[in-house]
C-alpha positions as CSV (number, residue, x, y, z in Angstrom):
1,M,25.6,9.6,-45.1
2,N,23.2,6.6,-44.4
3,N,23.0,4.7,-41.4
4,N,24.3,1.4,-43.2
5,D,27.5,2.9,-44.6
6,I,28.2,4.2,-41.1
7,L,27.8,0.8,-39.8
8,R,29.7,-0.9,-42.6
9,R,33.1,1.8,-42.5
10,L,32.6,1.9,-38.3
11,R,33.0,-2.2,-38.7
12,Y,35.9,-2.0,-41.2
13,A,37.8,1.0,-39.2
14,L,37.5,-0.6,-35.5
15,D,37.8,-4.2,-37.0
16,F,35.1,-5.8,-35.6
17,S,33.6,-9.1,-36.1
18,N,30.3,-10.2,-36.7
19,P,30.0,-11.8,-32.8
20,V,31.5,-8.2,-31.7
21,M,29.0,-6.4,-33.6
22,I,26.1,-8.6,-32.5
23,D,27.4,-8.1,-28.7
24,I,27.9,-4.6,-29.4
25,F,23.9,-4.4,-30.0
26,K,23.4,-6.7,-26.8
27,Q,24.9,-4.2,-24.8
28,S,22.1,-1.7,-25.2
29,G,19.4,-4.2,-24.6
30,C,19.1,-4.8,-28.8
31,S,18.6,-8.5,-29.6
32,M,20.5,-8.8,-32.6
33,E,20.6,-12.0,-34.9
34,Q,23.8,-12.9,-37.4
35,P,21.4,-13.3,-40.6
36,T,20.1,-9.9,-39.8
37,L,23.3,-8.2,-39.1
38,I,24.7,-9.3,-42.3
39,K,21.8,-7.9,-44.1
40,L,22.4,-4.3,-42.2
41,L,26.0,-4.8,-43.6
42,K,24.9,-5.2,-47.2
43,K,24.9,-2.2,-49.4
44,E,21.6,-0.8,-51.2
45,E,21.8,-2.6,-54.4
46,E,22.4,-6.1,-53.1
47,D,19.5,-8.8,-52.4
48,E,18.0,-9.1,-48.4
49,F,19.4,-5.8,-48.0
50,I,17.9,-3.9,-44.6
51,A,18.1,-0.4,-43.8
52,C,19.7,0.6,-40.6
53,S,16.9,3.2,-38.8
54,N,17.9,6.2,-36.9
55,P,17.2,3.7,-33.6
56,L,18.9,1.1,-34.6
57,M,21.8,2.9,-35.4
58,S,21.6,4.9,-31.8
59,L,21.4,1.6,-30.2
60,F,24.3,0.1,-31.6
61,L,26.3,3.4,-30.9
62,D,25.0,3.2,-27.0
63,G,26.3,-0.1,-27.2
64,L,30.0,0.6,-28.4
65,I,30.0,3.3,-25.6
66,I,29.4,0.7,-23.3
67,H,31.8,-1.6,-24.9
68,K,34.5,0.7,-25.1
69,R,33.7,2.3,-22.0
70,G,31.8,0.2,-19.7
71,R,28.4,1.1,-18.4
72,R,28.0,4.4,-16.1
73,E,26.9,3.1,-12.6
74,S,24.2,5.4,-12.6
75,D,22.8,3.5,-15.5
76,A,23.7,0.1,-13.8
77,G,21.0,-2.4,-15.4
78,L,19.4,0.3,-17.7
79,P,19.2,0.0,-21.4
80,P,19.9,3.2,-23.3
81,K,16.7,4.7,-25.2
82,P,17.5,5.2,-28.7
83,D,17.3,8.4,-30.7
84,A,15.0,8.6,-33.3
85,S,16.1,12.0,-34.3
86,L,20.1,11.1,-35.2
87,N,21.9,13.1,-36.8
88,N,25.8,13.4,-38.0
89,N,26.6,15.8,-35.2
90,A,25.2,13.1,-32.8
91,I,26.9,10.3,-34.1
92,L,29.9,12.1,-34.0
93,K,29.4,13.2,-30.7
94,K,28.9,9.4,-29.7
95,L,32.2,7.9,-31.3
96,R,33.9,10.4,-29.9
97,I,32.4,9.4,-26.4
98,A,33.0,5.7,-27.2
99,L,36.4,6.2,-28.5
100,D,37.4,8.4,-25.6
101,L,38.7,11.2,-28.0
102,K,39.8,14.5,-26.8
103,E,40.0,17.5,-28.8
104,D,43.6,17.2,-30.5
105,D,43.2,13.2,-31.0
106,M,39.9,14.2,-33.5
107,I,42.2,17.0,-34.9
108,A,44.8,14.2,-35.9
109,V,41.9,11.7,-36.9
110,M,41.0,13.9,-39.4
111,A,44.8,15.0,-40.3
112,L,44.9,11.6,-41.4
113,A,42.3,11.8,-43.7
114,G,43.8,15.2,-45.2
115,V,41.6,17.3,-43.5
116,K,42.9,20.3,-41.4
117,I,40.4,21.5,-38.5
118,S,40.7,24.1,-35.9
119,K,39.5,23.3,-32.1
120,S,37.5,26.2,-32.8
121,E,35.4,24.5,-36.0
122,L,35.5,21.1,-34.0
123,S,34.0,22.4,-31.0
124,A,31.1,24.0,-32.8
125,L,30.0,20.6,-34.3
126,F,29.6,19.6,-30.5
127,R,27.5,22.4,-29.4
128,T,24.0,22.1,-28.7
129,K,21.4,22.8,-32.0
130,G,20.5,26.3,-31.0
131,H,23.9,27.4,-30.1
132,K,24.9,30.9,-32.1
133,H,28.3,28.7,-33.0
134,Y,26.4,25.4,-33.4
135,K,27.6,24.0,-36.8
136,E,26.0,21.3,-39.0
137,C,28.2,18.3,-39.4
138,G,28.1,17.5,-43.3
139,D,28.5,13.9,-44.8
140,Q,31.6,14.8,-46.1
141,F,33.2,15.7,-42.8
142,L,31.4,12.3,-41.3
143,R,33.3,10.0,-43.9
144,N,36.5,11.7,-43.4
145,F,36.3,11.4,-39.9
146,L,35.4,7.4,-40.4
147,Q,38.2,7.3,-42.9
148,G,40.7,9.1,-40.6
149,L,39.6,6.4,-38.0
150,T,40.7,3.5,-40.3
151,T,43.8,4.7,-41.6
152,R,44.3,5.2,-37.5
153,N,43.5,1.8,-36.3
154,R,44.2,-0.4,-39.2
155,N,47.6,1.7,-41.0
156,V,45.9,2.0,-44.1
157,A,47.0,4.5,-46.4
158,T,44.8,6.7,-47.5
159,D,43.9,7.2,-51.2
160,K,42.8,10.5,-52.3
161,S,42.6,9.0,-55.9
162,S,39.2,7.5,-55.3
């Protein structure tokens, strides 16, 4: 799943306007102008599309954490460092932190997307990469999570026919 798609889906699921998106980027120390944001939200085949890099996506997710939960006192005044090695597991973890989702909340969000997952399967996604029970988060799992989030936050019925 590419970062632009994740950005678009998050924007829709959490019902963020352009000014809110710009503010979220600003929270992480990233200066974002509206024309650039609009280009990031375009689809690949559209004119003026700009690809969202891993460091930029990381800054957005860090800004989302600050936007939703506030800045940690230990980090006061320090902008987060962007993560160039961002993967689906890290994205899922940052979303879990930002939205303050507990294990049962995550399972409920997945259920809204029609996916049944156990607590042990879920915890495997949040383990460190070298751990023996670590499981890589696939694109489809992340896509389903974002769909469940959309259903939960916008009361949108899940359409399985498409």
